[in-house]
C-alpha positions in Angstrom: -37.9 -7.1 36.3 -35.4 -5.3 38.8 -32.7 -7.5 40.3 -32.1 -7.3 44.0 -28.4 -7.2 44.9 -27.4 -8.4 48.2 -24.8 -6.4 50.1 -25.1 -3.5 47.4 -23.3 -1.0 50.0 -20.2 -3.5 50.0 -20.2 -3.8 46.4 -20.3 0.0 46.0 -17.8 0.7 48.7 -15.2 -1.7 47.0 -15.5 0.1 43.6 -12.2 1.8 42.8 -13.9 5.2 42.2 -15.7 5.0 45.5 -12.7 4.2 47.4 -10.7 6.9 45.8 -13.5 9.4 46.6 -13.5 8.4 50.3 -9.6 8.8 50.5 -9.8 12.2 48.6 -12.5 13.4 51.1 -10.5 12.3 54.2 -7.5 14.2 52.7 -9.5 17.5 52.4 -10.9 16.9 55.9 -7.4 16.1 57.5 -5.9 19.4 55.8 -9.0 21.4 57.7 -7.9 19.8 60.8 -4.3 20.7 60.3 -5.1 24.2 59.4 -6.6 24.8 62.8 -4.0 22.8 64.5 -1.0 24.8 62.8 -2.1 28.3 64.6 -2.5 26.8 68.1 0.5 25.2 69.1 4.0 25.5 70.8 6.0 22.6 69.6 4.3 21.2 66.5 3.7 18.0 67.9 -0.1 17.9 67.6 0.2 19.1 64.0 2.7 16.4 63.0 0.6 13.8 64.7 -2.3 14.4 62.4 -2.3 11.3 60.0 -4.6 9.5 57.7 -4.6 5.7 57.2 -6.3 3.9 54.4 -7.2 0.4 54.5 -9.8 -1.5 52.6 -12.9 0.8 51.9 -12.3 3.2 54.6 -9.7 6.1 55.4 -9.3 7.1 59.0 -8.1 10.2 60.3 -6.4 10.2 63.7 -3.8 11.7 65.8 -1.0 9.5 67.5 0.0 12.4 69.9 -0.5 11.0 73.5 -2.0 14.3 74.6 -4.5 14.6 71.5 -7.7 14.4 73.5 -6.5 17.1 76.1 -5.2 19.4 73.2 -8.4 18.9 71.1 -11.3 19.0 73.8 -9.4 21.0 76.4 -8.2 19.9 80.0 -7.6 21.2 83.5 -4.3 21.9 84.7 -3.2 20.5 88.3 -3.8 23.8 90.0 -7.5 23.7 88.7 -7.0 26.2 85.7 -9.1 25.1 82.5 -7.4 25.2 79.4 -9.6 25.3 76.2 -9.4 22.9 73.4 -8.6 23.8 69.9 -11.5 21.7 68.5 -9.3 20.9 65.4 -11.0 17.6 64.6 -14.3 19.2 64.6 -13.1 21.4 62.0 -12.9 18.7 59.9 -16.5 17.5 59.9 
């Protein structure tokens, strides 16, 4: 008879191979994000701000640049001019 394993998703998520694969995929996606960011910058600040952090079973891709949202999605200048975003994070999906 089949055995029902409660919290099977948590069990699988904690397997060493699963955690390693999650981290690997995140690093590949972060590389895609950086590839878009590298060609769309003046100072390199946004590119340097794209990082990954692994904790427990997840790996997060993030930017610690205070202007990351404006750079990624676009923004309006004080004189009303629209600046298009580079959509780097979407490239990592």
